[in-house]
N, C-alpha and C positions, 0 to 999 in steps of 0.2 A: 536629884541626889547630890549631896555635897560631900566631898572627900575631906577628911581631917587627917592630916599627916603631921607628926611631930616635926618641929622646926629643923632640927639637925638632919633628920631623914630626908626632908624635902630638899635641903641644900645638897646633900650627898647625891640624891637622885638627879637633881638638876645638873650637877657636875658630870655625872656618869653619862647622862643623856647628851649633854652638850659635847662631850669628848667624842662619843660615837657618831653623833650627827655631823660634826665638823669633818670627820674622815670620809663621810659619804656625800658631802655637799657638792652638788653639781651646779648650783646657782649662787650668785653673790649673797653674802651675809646680809641679813636684814638689819635695820637700825636697832630693832629690839634686841637682837642677839648681841650686837656690839655694846649697846648700852648696859645690858644685863651683865655681860662679862666684866666690863669696866667697873660697874657699880659694886658687884660682888667682890672683885679684886681689891678695890679701895676700902671696902668695909672690912675685909679680912686683914688688910694692911694696918688699918687703925686699931684693930683688936690684937695685933701682933701674931696673927695666925698666918705665918709666912709661907708654909707649904701650900695652903689653900689659896693665898693671894698669888703665889707663883703660878699655880695651875690656871687660875682665871686669866692672868696676864698672858700666859702662853696661848690660851684659847683666843684671846683678843688678837694676838699677833698672827695666829693662823687665819682668823677671819679677815683681818686687814693688814697684810704684810707690808704695805707701803705707808702705813700711818705711824708717825713717830710716837704717839701717845702710848701704845702698847709697850714699845721698847723702853720708853722713859719710866713707865710704871713698873715694869719688870726689873729694870735697873735699880729703882728705888727699893723694891722688895729685897733684892740681893744686898743692897747697901745697908738696909736696916738689919739684915741678918749677918753682917760682917763679911760677906762674900764679895770682897772688893774687886777682885779680878773679873768676876762675872758681871758685877755691876758696871764696871768700866766699859766692858765690851758692849753691853746693851745701851748704855748712855751714849757711847760714841756712835752707835748705829742710829739712835734717835737724833743725834746732832747732824749726822750725814743727811737724814731725811728733812730736817728742819734746822738749818744752821743759825737762824735768828732766834731760836727759842731760849730765852733768858733763864728759865727754870732749869733746863738741862745743863746749861753752862755753869750755873751756880752749883748744881749737884756735882758736876765734874770737878770744879774748883775745891769743893769741900772734900771730895774723895782724894784729890791730889794732896791736900793739906794733911789729911788723916794718915796718909801713907808716906809722909815725909818728903813729898815732892813739892816743896814750897815754891820753887821757881816756876813749875808748871801751873800751880794754883795762881800765882801772881800774874802770869801771862794771861791766863783765862780771865781773871778779874780786870786786867788792863784792857783787854779786848772789849769787855762789857762796858767799861767806863768810857771807852772811845766811841760808843754808839750814841744814840740820842740821849741828850741830857735830861729829857723829861722822863726817862725810864727809871723809876725809883729803885728797881732791883740792882741796877748797875752802879748806884751811888754807894760808896763805902768810905 
């Protein structure tokens, strides 16, 4: 027997199930759970469905609290929604977990520039440029 569920219903059901399952989880998250939360979050982000993206990235953080990817992606969702203070705190947490992550540093520099903190943006970019010269992201 095959179940046919409308697309939006299936997504809502998955979100509800993943939220309740993560609260009762006694074993580590599976790779499938992590991949699904991240993929759905990025898909929602691309479609500008920010509340849905935020929910998925929060799930990702619950599943893997020491992985910088969840914090960086949640920061990006907040950034895209103009919630700069929240974006900054999540991006700073991602940077704490992975100080060498160029993408997070670039997002922070952009956030600083957009919020009128050009000196902080320049400092962030200078730190990137002081890294390996082969890193294309750090060249400006």
